[in-house]
Structure formats: C-alpha cells, structure tokens
NUFI-298890 format. One record per atom (N, C-alpha, C): atom name; x, y, z. Coordinates in pm, 1 decimal, decimal comma. Layout:
# NUFI-298890
{CA {X Y Z}}
...
END
This chain:
# NUFI-298890
{N {4982,7 14356,6 2368,2}}
{CA {4961,4 14214,2 2382,3}}
{C {5092,1 14135,6 2374,3}}
{N {5187,6 14190,3 2302,3}}
{CA {5317,0 14123,5 2291,8}}
{C {5384,1 14112,2 2428,1}}
{N {5370,2 14215,6 2509,6}}
{CA {5427,3 14213,8 2644,2}}
{C {5364,5 14101,5 2726,9}}
{N {5234,2 14087,0 2718,0}}
{CA {5165,9 13979,7 2790,8}}
{C {5208,4 13842,4 2739,2}}
{N {5223,8 13831,1 2609,3}}
{CA {5266,9 13703,2 2551,8}}
{C {5406,5 13664,2 2599,8}}
{N {5494,9 13762,2 2610,1}}
{CA {5631,5 13734,1 2656,1}}
{C {5635,2 13687,0 2801,1}}
{N {5539,1 13730,6 2879,7}}
{CA {5537,9 13698,0 3022,3}}
{C {5426,8 13600,1 3059,3}}
{N {5377,5 13527,4 2962,3}}
{CA {5266,6 13434,5 2983,5}}
{C {5295,7 13334,2 3095,2}}
{N {5411,9 13270,9 3094,6}}
{CA {5444,8 13171,4 3196,6}}
{C {5451,1 13232,7 3335,9}}
{N {5498,7 13355,4 3346,2}}
{CA {5505,8 13420,6 3476,8}}
{C {5367,0 13458,3 3526,8}}
{N {5282,2 13508,2 3438,2}}
{CA {5145,0 13542,0 3476,5}}
{C {5070,5 13415,0 3518,3}}
{N {5087,6 13308,2 3442,5}}
{CA {5023,4 13181,9 3477,4}}
{C {5076,3 13129,8 3610,6}}
{N {5205,5 13143,1 3635,2}}
{CA {5263,2 13101,8 3762,8}}
{C {5204,8 13180,5 3879,3}}
{N {5191,9 13312,4 3863,4}}
{CA {5130,9 13394,8 3968,6}}
{C {4984,8 13356,5 3990,1}}
{N {4913,7 13332,4 3882,2}}
{CA {4773,4 13291,3 3889,5}}
{C {4761,6 13160,4 3967,9}}
{N {4845,7 13063,5 3935,0}}
{CA {4846,7 12933,4 4002,5}}
{C {4873,4 12950,7 4151,5}}
{N {4970,8 13033,2 4186,9}}
{CA {5006,6 13054,8 4326,7}}
{C {4890,4 13117,5 4405,0}}
{N {4828,7 13220,1 4348,8}}
{CA {4718,8 13288,9 4417,7}}
{C {4597,4 13198,0 4432,7}}
{N {4558,4 13129,0 4325,9}}
{CA {4442,2 13040,0 4332,3}}
{C {4467,9 12927,0 4431,8}}
{N {4586,5 12867,5 4427,4}}
{CA {4619,7 12760,3 4520,8}}
{C {4620,1 12808,1 4665,0}}
{N {4675,6 12926,3 4690,3}}
{CA {4679,0 12981,7 4825,6}}
{C {4537,8 13006,6 4878,4}}
{N {4454,1 13068,9 4797,4}}
{CA {4317,0 13096,5 4841,1}}
{C {4240,8 12967,8 4871,0}}
{N {4260,7 12866,0 4788,1}}
{CA {4192,2 12738,8 4807,9}}
{C {4243,1 12669,1 4933,9}}
{N {4373,4 12671,3 4954,9}}
{CA {4431,0 12611,2 5075,8}}
{C {4381,1 12683,8 5200,8}}
{N {4362,5 12814,5 5192,6}}
{CA {4308,9 12890,0 5305,9}}
{C {4167,3 12845,8 5339,9}}
{N {4085,5 12815,7 5239,5}}
{CA {3950,6 12762,4 5265,0}}
{C {3958,9 12631,5 5341,8}}
{N {4048,8 12544,8 5300,0}}
{CA {4065,2 12417,1 5368,7}}
{C {4113,2 12434,8 5511,4}}
{N {4211,2 12521,7 5532,1}}
{CA {4263,3 12547,0 5666,7}}
{C {4154,9 12606,6 5756,3}}
{N {4075,7 12699,1 5702,3}}
{CA {3967,9 12760,2 5780,1}}
{C {3867,2 12655,0 5825,4}}
{N {3834,1 12562,7 5737,2}}
{CA {3735,5 12460,6 5769,8}}
{C {3790,1 12356,9 5866,8}}
{N {3912,5 12313,1 5846,9}}
{CA {3968,7 12207,4 5930,7}}
{C {4013,7 12256,2 6067,9}}
{N {4068,0 12378,4 6074,3}}
{CA {4132,3 12424,4 6196,9}}
{C {4065,5 12546,0 6261,0}}
{N {3950,7 12588,0 6208,8}}
{CA {3875,8 12701,6 6263,3}}
{C {3963,3 12826,6 6274,3}}
{N {4037,1 12855,8 6167,3}}
{CA {4121,9 12974,9 6159,2}}
{C {4073,5 13061,2 6043,2}}
{N {4129,6 13178,0 6029,0}}
{CA {4100,8 13267,1 5915,4}}
{C {3950,9 13294,6 5899,1}}
{N {3881,8 13308,1 6008,6}}
{CA {3738,8 13335,0 6004,0}}
{C {3652,6 13211,1 6017,9}}
{N {3714,6 13096,9 6023,1}}
{CA {3641,2 12972,1 6045,1}}
{C {3572,9 12919,4 5920,4}}
{N {3512,4 12802,6 5934,4}}
{CA {3447,5 12738,5 5819,5}}
{C {3320,9 12812,4 5777,0}}
{N {3291,7 12808,7 5647,7}}
{CA {3171,6 12874,1 5594,8}}
{C {3045,0 12804,4 5642,8}}
{N {3054,2 12675,5 5670,0}}
{CA {2937,7 12600,7 5716,4}}
{C {2903,8 12625,4 5861,8}}
{N {2986,4 12700,8 5933,5}}
{CA {2957,1 12734,2 6070,5}}
{C {3035,0 12655,8 6173,7}}
{N {3061,0 12528,8 6149,5}}
{CA {3135,1 12450,2 6248,1}}
{C {3235,8 12359,7 6179,5}}
{N {3337,9 12324,2 6254,8}}
{CA {3443,6 12236,6 6203,3}}
{C {3386,1 12095,2 6190,6}}
{N {3398,7 12033,6 6073,3}}
{CA {3346,5 11897,8 6058,5}}
{C {3431,9 11796,3 6134,1}}
{N {3369,0 11688,1 6177,8}}
{CA {3442,7 11581,8 6243,6}}
{C {3532,9 11510,3 6144,4}}
{N {3640,6 11452,1 6195,2}}
{CA {3735,6 11381,1 6109,0}}
{C {3664,8 11271,5 6030,6}}
{N {3680,5 11274,2 5900,7}}
{CA {3621,1 11174,4 5813,2}}
{C {3476,8 11201,1 5774,8}}
{N {3417,3 11308,8 5825,3}}
{CA {3276,2 11339,3 5796,4}}
{C {3258,0 11372,2 5648,7}}
{N {3163,2 11305,5 5585,1}}
{CA {3137,1 11325,3 5442,9}}
{C {3031,5 11431,6 5425,6}}
{N {3045,4 11521,6 5332,4}}
{CA {3160,7 11547,6 5247,0}}
{C {3250,0 11660,0 5299,0}}
{N {3206,7 11728,1 5406,7}}
{CA {3274,4 11851,3 5449,9}}
{C {3421,1 11830,0 5485,9}}
{N {3452,5 11727,5 5564,1}}
{CA {3591,4 11706,3 5605,7}}
{C {3677,8 11670,6 5485,9}}
{N {3627,7 11583,2 5400,2}}
{CA {3704,1 11540,7 5282,3}}
{C {3725,5 11657,2 5186,0}}
{N {3623,6 11739,6 5169,8}}
{CA {3638,2 11857,2 5082,9}}
{C {3745,2 11950,9 5138,2}}
{N {3746,3 11970,5 5269,3}}
{CA {3845,8 12059,1 5330,7}}
{C {3986,8 12003,2 5316,3}}
{N {4001,2 11872,2 5325,3}}
{CA {4133,5 11810,7 5305,4}}
{C {4179,4 11831,2 5161,6}}
{N {4087,7 11811,5 5066,2}}
{CA {4121,8 11836,0 4925,0}}
{C {4160,1 11982,3 4906,1}}
{N {4087,5 12071,9 4969,7}}
{CA {4118,5 12214,0 4957,3}}
{C {4256,5 12246,0 5013,2}}
{N {4285,8 12195,2 5131,1}}
{CA {4413,7 12226,2 5195,2}}
{C {4531,1 12161,8 5121,4}}
{N {4523,0 12033,0 5098,4}}
{CA {4633,9 11961,5 5034,3}}
{C {4642,5 11995,1 4885,7}}
{N {4529,9 11987,4 4816,5}}
{CA {4528,8 12017,8 4673,3}}
{C {4567,5 12161,3 4645,3}}
{N {4513,4 12254,4 4723,2}}
{CA {4550,3 12394,9 4706,8}}
{C {4697,0 12418,2 4734,0}}
{N {4750,5 12351,4 4835,8}}
{CA {4893,2 12364,0 4866,1}}
{C {4980,5 12310,2 4754,5}}
{N {4943,0 12194,9 4699,7}}
{CA {5020,0 12137,4 4588,4}}
{C {5017,1 12228,0 4465,8}}
{N {4898,8 12280,6 4435,1}}
{CA {4888,3 12371,5 4320,5}}
{C {4970,8 12497,5 4346,8}}
{N {4961,6 12550,3 4467,1}}
{CA {5034,1 12672,9 4500,9}}
{C {5184,5 12657,4 4479,2}}
{N {5242,5 12546,6 4524,9}}
{CA {5387,2 12528,7 4509,2}}
{C {5424,5 12470,1 4373,8}}
{N {5325,6 12419,8 4300,2}}
{CA {5352,4 12367,2 4166,9}}
{C {5406,4 12225,0 4167,6}}
{N {5358,6 12142,8 4259,0}}
{CA {5400,9 12002,2 4265,3}}
{C {5281,9 11913,5 4229,1}}
{N {5296,4 11835,4 4123,4}}
{CA {5184,0 11754,4 4077,2}}
{C {5067,1 11842,2 4037,6}}
{N {5098,1 11954,4 3978,8}}
{CA {5001,9 12061,3 3956,5}}
{C {4879,2 12018,1 3877,9}}
{N {4899,8 11954,4 3765,3}}
{CA {4786,0 11922,1 3679,4}}
{C {4690,7 11823,0 3745,0}}
{N {4743,4 11722,1 3809,3}}
{CA {4658,3 11622,9 3874,8}}
{C {4587,4 11685,7 3994,6}}
{N {4661,3 11761,3 4075,5}}
{CA {4601,0 11827,8 4191,5}}
{C {4493,4 11926,3 4146,8}}
{N {4520,1 12002,8 4041,4}}
{CA {4422,5 12100,1 3992,5}}
{C {4298,0 12030,6 3939,4}}
{N {4315,0 11918,1 3873,8}}
{CA {4199,2 11843,5 3823,5}}
{C {4114,1 11791,3 3939,4}}
{N {4177,6 11741,0 4043,3}}
{CA {4104,9 11694,6 4161,7}}
{C {4031,9 11811,0 4229,1}}
{N {4098,6 11924,4 4242,7}}
{CA {4035,9 12042,0 4302,9}}
{C {3917,2 12089,8 4218,8}}
{N {3933,7 12091,4 4087,5}}
{CA {3825,9 12132,0 3998,5}}
{C {3705,3 12039,7 4013,2}}
{N {3730,8 11910,5 4014,5}}
{CA {3621,8 11813,6 4030,1}}
{C {3550,9 11826,8 4162,7}}
{N {3626,0 11853,8 4268,4}}
{CA {3562,1 11868,0 4399,9}}
{C {3471,8 11990,8 4402,9}}
{N {3512,3 12096,5 4333,3}}
{CA {3428,0 12216,1 4329,9}}
{C {3307,1 12197,7 4238,3}}
{N {3322,4 12120,1 4131,7}}
{CA {3205,8 12088,1 4048,2}}
{C {3105,1 12008,0 4129,9}}
{N {3154,5 11910,3 4205,7}}
{CA {3067,3 11830,9 4293,1}}
{C {2996,7 11921,8 4393,4}}
{N {3073,2 12010,0 4458,8}}
{CA {3014,6 12101,6 4557,1}}
{C {2907,1 12188,4 4493,4}}
{N {2933,5 12238,3 4374,2}}
{CA {2835,8 12325,8 4309,6}}
{C {2707,6 12251,0 4277,7}}
{N {2720,9 12135,7 4213,3}}
{CA {2600,7 12065,8 4169,5}}
{C {2525,8 11996,8 4282,7}}
{N {2594,4 11955,6 4387,5}}
{CA {2527,1 11887,9 4498,2}}
{C {2473,8 11988,3 4600,9}}
{N {2553,8 12087,6 4636,5}}
{CA {2512,9 12179,4 4742,9}}
{C {2439,5 12302,6 4691,8}}
{N {2487,3 12362,3 4584,3}}
{CA {2435,3 12491,8 4542,1}}
{C {2325,6 12484,0 4436,4}}
{N {2339,9 12399,3 4337,8}}
{CA {2247,3 12397,0 4224,4}}
{C {2102,8 12371,2 4266,9}}
{N {2082,5 12294,8 4370,5}}
{CA {1946,7 12264,2 4414,6}}
{C {1874,5 12386,6 4471,2}}
{N {1950,5 12488,7 4511,0}}
{CA {1890,9 12610,3 4569,0}}
{C {1831,1 12702,9 4462,8}}
{N {1901,2 12718,2 4350,6}}
{CA {1856,4 12806,6 4242,8}}
{C {1942,6 12779,1 4120,0}}
{N {1901,3 12833,3 4006,0}}
{CA {1969,7 12805,3 3880,5}}
{C {2106,1 12873,8 3869,6}}
{N {2114,0 13001,3 3904,5}}
{CA {2235,3 13078,0 3881,1}}
{C {2320,9 13091,5 4007,7}}
{N {2453,9 13095,2 3991,8}}
{CA {2543,9 13106,1 4107,7}}
{C {2515,2 13227,7 4195,9}}
{N {2474,8 13337,9 4138,0}}
{CA {2443,9 13456,8 4218,7}}
{C {2323,3 13432,5 4308,2}}
{N {2234,9 13344,0 4267,4}}
{CA {2115,5 13314,3 4345,7}}
{C {2138,8 13204,6 4448,3}}
{N {2227,7 13109,9 4417,5}}
{CA {2243,1 12992,6 4503,7}}
{C {2368,7 12994,4 4591,1}}
{N {2446,2 13103,7 4586,6}}
{CA {2565,6 13114,6 4669,9}}
{C {2683,3 13032,4 4621,2}}
{N {2679,1 12988,3 4497,0}}
{CA {2784,1 12901,8 4445,8}}
{C {2890,3 12970,1 4362,5}}
{N {2903,6 13102,7 4374,9}}
{CA {3002,6 13173,8 4293,2}}
{C {3143,5 13122,5 4317,7}}
{N {3180,9 13105,6 4443,1}}
{CA {3317,4 13061,0 4474,3}}
{C {3341,6 12921,1 4419,7}}
{N {3245,7 12832,5 4436,4}}
{CA {3261,6 12695,4 4385,5}}
{C {3276,4 12696,2 4233,7}}
{N {3194,6 12774,6 4165,1}}
{CA {3202,2 12781,3 4019,4}}
{C {3335,7 12841,9 3973,6}}
{N {3378,2 12950,5 4037,7}}
{CA {3503,4 13014,3 3998,4}}
{C {3623,3 12924,2 4025,3}}
{N {3627,7 12859,6 4142,4}}
{CA {3738,3 12768,5 4171,9}}
{C {3738,7 12650,9 4074,4}}
{N {3620,3 12599,4 4042,7}}
{CA {3611,5 12486,9 3949,2}}
{C {3676,4 12522,7 3815,7}}
{N {3638,4 12635,7 3759,8}}
{CA {3691,4 12675,9 3629,6}}
{C {3836,7 12721,8 3638,0}}
{N {3875,1 12785,7 3749,3}}
{CA {4014,0 12829,0 3765,9}}
{C {4107,7 12708,2 3769,1}}
{N {4069,6 12604,7 3843,9}}
{CA {4153,9 12485,7 3851,5}}
{C {4152,4 12406,8 3721,1}}
{N {4041,4 12407,5 3650,7}}
{CA {4037,7 12340,6 3520,3}}
{C {4133,1 12409,4 3423,0}}
{N {4139,1 12541,0 3428,5}}
{CA {4232,6 12615,7 3343,5}}
{C {4377,7 12581,3 3378,4}}
{N {4409,1 12573,6 3506,7}}
{CA {4544,6 12537,7 3549,1}}
{C {4577,9 12395,8 3504,9}}
{N {4482,3 12303,8 3518,6}}
{CA {4504,8 12165,5 3475,3}}
{C {4531,4 12159,5 3325,0}}
{N {4462,3 12241,4 3248,6}}
{CA {4477,9 12240,2 3102,8}}
{C {4607,5 12307,5 3057,9}}
{N {4644,3 12419,1 3120,5}}
{CA {4759,7 12496,9 3074,2}}
{C {4890,4 12461,7 3143,8}}
{N {4883,8 12395,3 3257,3}}
{CA {5004,8 12362,6 3331,1}}
{C {5037,5 12468,9 3432,8}}
{N {5148,3 12451,7 3503,1}}
{CA {5177,6 12536,9 3618,0}}
{C {5239,4 12672,8 3588,4}}
{N {5290,9 12695,0 3469,5}}
{CA {5358,6 12820,9 3442,2}}
{C {5494,0 12825,7 3510,5}}
{N {5539,1 12944,5 3539,4}}
{CA {5672,8 12965,3 3598,3}}
{C {5673,0 12932,4 3746,9}}
{N {5790,7 12910,8 3798,3}}
{CA {5817,8 12893,5 3941,4}}
{C {5750,6 12771,5 4002,6}}
{N {5731,6 12666,9 3926,7}}
{CA {5669,4 12545,3 3979,1}}
{C {5775,5 12453,2 4037,4}}
{N {5749,2 12403,3 4155,3}}
{CA {5841,9 12311,5 4220,7}}
{C {5861,5 12185,0 4137,1}}
{N {5757,7 12141,3 4068,6}}
{CA {5767,7 12023,1 3983,4}}
{C {5869,6 12039,0 3872,3}}
{N {5892,8 12162,4 3828,7}}
{CA {5991,1 12187,8 3723,0}}
{C {6133,1 12163,3 3770,8}}
{N {6157,1 12182,2 3897,3}}
{CA {6290,3 12161,0 3953,6}}
{C {6329,2 12014,2 3943,7}}
{N {6230,7 11925,9 3959,0}}
{CA {6257,2 11783,0 3960,9}}
{C {6242,4 11715,8 3824,8}}
{N {6202,6 11791,8 3723,0}}
{CA {6187,1 11735,8 3588,1}}
{C {6323,2 11735,4 3519,6}}
{N {6396,7 11629,5 3539,2}}
{CA {6531,4 11618,6 3482,5}}
{C {6528,8 11527,3 3360,2}}
{N {6615,6 11558,9 3268,5}}
{CA {6629,4 11471,9 3152,7}}
{C {6763,8 11402,3 3158,5}}
{N {6768,3 11286,2 3099,9}}
{CA {6893,4 11211,3 3097,1}}
{C {6919,7 11175,2 2951,1}}
{N {6994,9 11259,7 2882,7}}
{CA {7023,9 11238,9 2741,4}}
{C {7130,9 11131,2 2726,7}}
{N {7087,4 11014,6 2680,9}}
{CA {7177,1 10901,7 2656,1}}
{C {7261,6 10867,1 2777,4}}
{N {7199,9 10881,7 2898,4}}
{CA {7268,5 10843,4 3019,1}}
{C {7375,4 10941,2 3064,2}}
{N {7381,6 11058,7 3003,5}}
{CA {7485,6 11155,6 3036,8}}
{C {7438,0 11259,2 3138,4}}
{N {7306,0 11260,9 3169,9}}
{CA {7256,0 11358,5 3266,6}}
{C {7286,2 11500,5 3226,7}}
{N {7238,7 11542,4 3108,6}}
{CA {7272,9 11673,8 3055,5}}
{C {7176,9 11782,0 3099,9}}
{N {7169,1 11808,8 3227,1}}
{CA {7098,3 11926,4 3274,6}}
{C {6953,5 11905,5 3308,6}}
{N {6886,1 12018,5 3326,9}}
{CA {6748,3 12020,6 3371,3}}
{C {6662,3 12072,9 3257,8}}
{N {6550,7 12007,7 3236,9}}
{CA {6453,2 12053,1 3136,8}}
{C {6330,3 12099,6 3210,9}}
{N {6285,7 12222,2 3184,1}}
{CA {6166,5 12274,0 3249,2}}
{C {6046,8 12229,2 3167,7}}
{N {5954,5 12160,2 3234,5}}
{CA {5834,4 12111,5 3169,3}}
{C {5714,1 12149,4 3251,7}}
{N {5598,3 12139,6 3191,0}}
{CA {5473,8 12162,3 3263,7}}
{C {5440,9 12035,5 3341,3}}
{N {5431,3 12049,9 3470,9}}
{CA {5402,8 11934,3 3557,1}}
{C {5254,6 11914,2 3573,1}}
END
C-alpha cells in the first residue's frame, strides 16, 4: 500500500485522463457520427434538448477533464449531466442500472464526482498555469489541484 500511496497523484492523473478521454469519445460519437456513432441511433440536431447539449458537455467537459484544465468545475458539470441522464432517461425503466441500461451514466457520474472531490492529480494542464507571486517577486510555480 505504501507504493500506491507514493504514486497517488500519478494514479489519479491517469484515472482523470482515461475517464475524460472516454467521456469525450461519447460526445464525439454523438455529435459527429464517429467511433460507432451515437447510442441513441442518430445524430441530434444542433441545439436539440437534451441529446445535443449532453453531447457537447461530454465532448468539451471530457476534453477539459482529460487535459486537466478547469478540472474540478468541468468534472462537477459532467457528473451532474450524468446524474440527470440517469434519473431522467434510465431510472424510469427499472430500479437498478443493470436493468435500465444506466450503468455507464451511473459510473461516469460517480467517476467525475470523485475527480471533482480529489482534484486532477499529476500532469494537469491547470497546474502549469497555477503560478504564485511571493511578495511580487514571482518566485516560481506552485502545483495545485485545479
């Protein structure tokens, strides 16, 4: 366990990158009919509620989380969109995610909530821009959770 503790930020960074990439791929598939196309069967029209907006959140939010820019806010928005999707689209079908097809929505919701709570981990683009200015002297870069 000590080994895992020493590499916690790197594991969290890899987790953030993979979850963000997978989510962005869902958005790209829905908006641009790539990677197997949208799960709903057809590409939604621009501005169509909620499918088009959800796909934009998936593509942009997933991309931001993946690169680690505005990570916590983007992850919170992504988590909320998946909670909405689960309770509006899936929950009415059956009680449990295995019965109602909402496993992906539930997993993404909780995965993004975890990222929002813990921060981006290692290799976040937001960390590059988190500069400190000690008494106006500009003494280097401070890595923070964005």
